[in-house]
C-alpha positions as CSV (number, residue, x, y, z in Angstrom):
1,X,10.6,-12.8,9.0
2,X,6.8,-12.4,9.1
3,X,4.9,-15.3,10.6
4,X,1.4,-16.3,9.9
5,X,0.0,-14.6,13.0
6,X,1.5,-11.3,11.9
7,X,0.2,-11.7,8.4
8,X,-3.4,-12.2,9.6
9,X,-3.1,-9.3,12.1
10,X,-2.2,-6.9,9.3
11,X,-5.1,-8.2,7.2
12,X,-7.6,-8.0,10.2
13,X,-6.4,-4.5,11.4
14,X,-6.8,-3.1,7.9
15,X,-10.2,-4.7,7.3
16,X,-11.5,-3.3,10.7
17,X,-10.1,0.1,10.0
18,X,-11.7,0.1,6.5
19,X,-15.0,-1.1,7.9
20,X,-15.1,-3.9,5.5
21,X,-14.5,-1.9,2.3
22,X,-12.0,-4.0,0.2
23,X,-10.5,-1.1,-1.7
24,X,-10.0,1.0,1.5
25,X,-8.5,-2.1,3.1
26,X,-6.1,-2.4,0.2
27,X,-5.0,1.2,0.6
28,X,-4.5,0.8,4.3
29,X,-2.5,-2.4,3.8
30,X,-0.2,-0.7,1.4
31,X,0.3,2.1,3.9
32,X,1.1,-0.4,6.7
33,X,3.5,-2.4,4.5
34,X,5.4,0.8,3.6
35,X,6.3,0.9,7.3
36,X,8.1,-2.4,7.0
37,X,11.3,-3.4,5.3
38,X,11.2,-4.8,1.7
39,X,11.9,-8.4,2.9
40,X,8.9,-8.3,5.3
41,X,6.8,-7.1,2.4
42,X,7.9,-10.1,0.4
43,X,7.1,-12.3,3.4
44,X,3.6,-10.8,3.4
45,X,3.4,-11.5,-0.4
46,X,4.3,-15.1,0.1
47,X,1.7,-15.6,2.8
48,X,-0.9,-14.0,0.6
49,X,0.0,-15.9,-2.5
50,X,0.2,-19.3,-0.8
51,X,-3.3,-18.8,0.6
52,X,-4.6,-17.5,-2.7
53,X,-3.3,-20.7,-4.3
54,X,-4.7,-22.9,-1.6
55,X,-8.2,-21.4,-2.3
56,X,-8.1,-22.5,-5.9
57,X,-10.6,-25.2,-5.4
58,X,-13.8,-26.3,-7.2
59,X,-15.9,-26.4,-4.0
60,X,-14.9,-22.8,-3.1
61,X,-15.6,-21.7,-6.7
62,X,-19.1,-23.2,-6.4
63,X,-19.6,-21.3,-3.1
64,X,-18.5,-18.1,-4.9
65,X,-20.8,-18.8,-7.7
66,X,-23.8,-19.1,-5.4
67,X,-22.7,-16.0,-3.3
68,X,-22.1,-13.8,-6.3
69,X,-24.8,-15.2,-8.6
70,X,-22.2,-16.4,-11.1
71,X,-18.4,-16.2,-11.0
72,X,-16.1,-16.1,-14.1
73,X,-12.4,-17.0,-13.8
74,X,-11.5,-13.4,-13.0
75,X,-14.4,-13.0,-10.6
76,X,-13.2,-16.1,-8.8
77,X,-9.6,-14.8,-8.7
78,X,-10.9,-11.5,-7.1
79,X,-13.2,-13.5,-4.8
80,X,-10.2,-15.5,-3.4
81,X,-8.3,-12.2,-2.7
82,X,-11.4,-10.9,-1.0
83,X,-11.8,-14.1,1.0
84,X,-8.2,-13.7,2.4
85,X,-9.1,-10.1,3.2
86,X,-11.9,-11.4,5.4
87,X,-9.3,-12.8,7.8
88,X,-8.2,-16.1,9.2
89,X,-11.4,-17.3,10.7
90,X,-13.5,-16.8,7.6
91,X,-10.8,-17.9,5.3
92,X,-10.0,-21.2,7.1
93,X,-13.7,-21.8,7.8
94,X,-14.5,-21.5,4.1
95,X,-11.7,-23.9,3.2
96,X,-12.9,-26.4,5.7
97,X,-16.6,-26.0,4.6
98,X,-17.4,-23.6,1.8
99,X,-21.1,-23.7,2.7
100,X,-20.2,-22.4,6.1
101,X,-19.7,-18.9,4.5
102,X,-23.5,-18.6,5.0
103,X,-22.8,-18.2,8.8
104,X,-19.2,-16.8,8.6
105,X,-20.1,-13.7,6.6
106,X,-21.9,-10.8,8.3
107,X,-23.6,-8.3,6.1
108,X,-22.9,-8.9,2.4
109,X,-23.2,-6.0,0.0
110,X,-22.9,-7.2,-3.6
111,X,-21.7,-3.8,-4.7
112,X,-18.4,-4.0,-2.7
113,X,-18.2,-7.5,-1.2
114,X,-16.8,-10.5,-2.9
115,X,-14.3,-8.6,-5.1
116,X,-10.9,-8.0,-3.5
117,X,-8.9,-7.4,-6.7
118,X,-7.0,-4.5,-5.2
119,X,-5.9,-6.7,-2.2
120,X,-4.0,-8.9,-4.7
121,X,-1.7,-6.0,-5.6
122,X,-0.9,-4.5,-2.2
123,X,2.5,-6.3,-1.6
124,X,3.7,-5.5,-5.2
125,X,2.7,-1.9,-4.8
126,X,4.4,-1.5,-1.4
127,X,7.5,-3.3,-2.6
128,X,7.8,-1.0,-5.7
129,X,7.3,2.1,-3.6
130,X,10.0,1.0,-1.1
131,X,12.6,-0.2,-3.6
132,X,11.8,1.4,-6.9
133,X,11.9,-2.0,-8.6
134,X,9.3,-4.8,-9.3
135,X,9.1,-7.5,-6.7
136,X,11.2,-10.6,-7.4
137,X,9.8,-14.1,-7.9
138,X,8.5,-15.2,-4.5
139,X,10.0,-18.7,-4.9
140,X,6.9,-20.5,-3.7
141,X,5.2,-23.4,-5.5
142,X,3.0,-22.2,-8.4
143,X,-0.7,-22.4,-8.4
144,X,-2.2,-25.6,-9.8
145,X,-3.2,-25.4,-13.4
146,X,-6.7,-26.6,-12.5
147,X,-8.7,-26.0,-9.3
148,X,-8.3,-28.8,-6.7
149,X,-11.1,-31.3,-6.3
150,X,-14.0,-32.4,-8.4
151,X,-15.4,-30.0,-11.1
152,X,-18.9,-28.7,-10.5
153,X,-21.6,-27.9,-13.1
154,X,-22.3,-24.2,-12.1
155,X,-25.2,-24.0,-14.5
156,X,-27.1,-26.7,-12.6
157,X,-29.0,-24.7,-9.9
158,X,-30.6,-27.7,-8.3
159,X,-27.1,-29.3,-7.8
160,X,-25.7,-26.0,-6.4
161,X,-28.7,-25.7,-4.0
162,X,-28.1,-29.3,-2.8
163,X,-24.3,-28.8,-2.5
164,X,-24.5,-25.4,-0.7
165,X,-27.9,-25.5,1.1
166,X,-27.1,-22.8,3.7
167,X,-25.5,-20.4,1.1
168,X,-28.4,-21.0,-1.3
169,X,-31.0,-20.3,1.3
170,X,-29.4,-17.1,2.5
171,X,-28.3,-15.6,-0.8
172,X,-30.5,-17.1,-3.5
173,X,-33.5,-18.3,-1.6
């Protein structure tokens, strides 16, 4: 059984070894998961998926919109994967206060940062390589149909600047 600390250690170790490159981090995570048994890989998948679902929030989507200068449904999905890949401190900090990403994030390269699509597939990939079959249902609650919280008007830049003053100043100012 993989606990939360072990999950975050895997994420952090891979991010540090990849020097922040999300695709490299995904490759390293697959390699690390291949050293575990299939049940542990499913535990990792459950940890990842539950955090991915927890991050399905309007206030976080607004922060992603400011950070990325726009974020479609898919872009926000990939942003949530990337956010998990940033580790526990950044992830939990962003959930507590999305505008705090202005301080939580170090260098931010729009070419590679903010898109962790590959991270979303690491557990499935490792499980298939280990077992030769597709991963079973994780048996965790499904993601909400709509993001949690109050919808934001992403097109209203003044409102976004008011809602996310630190992010706006750092990334759009």
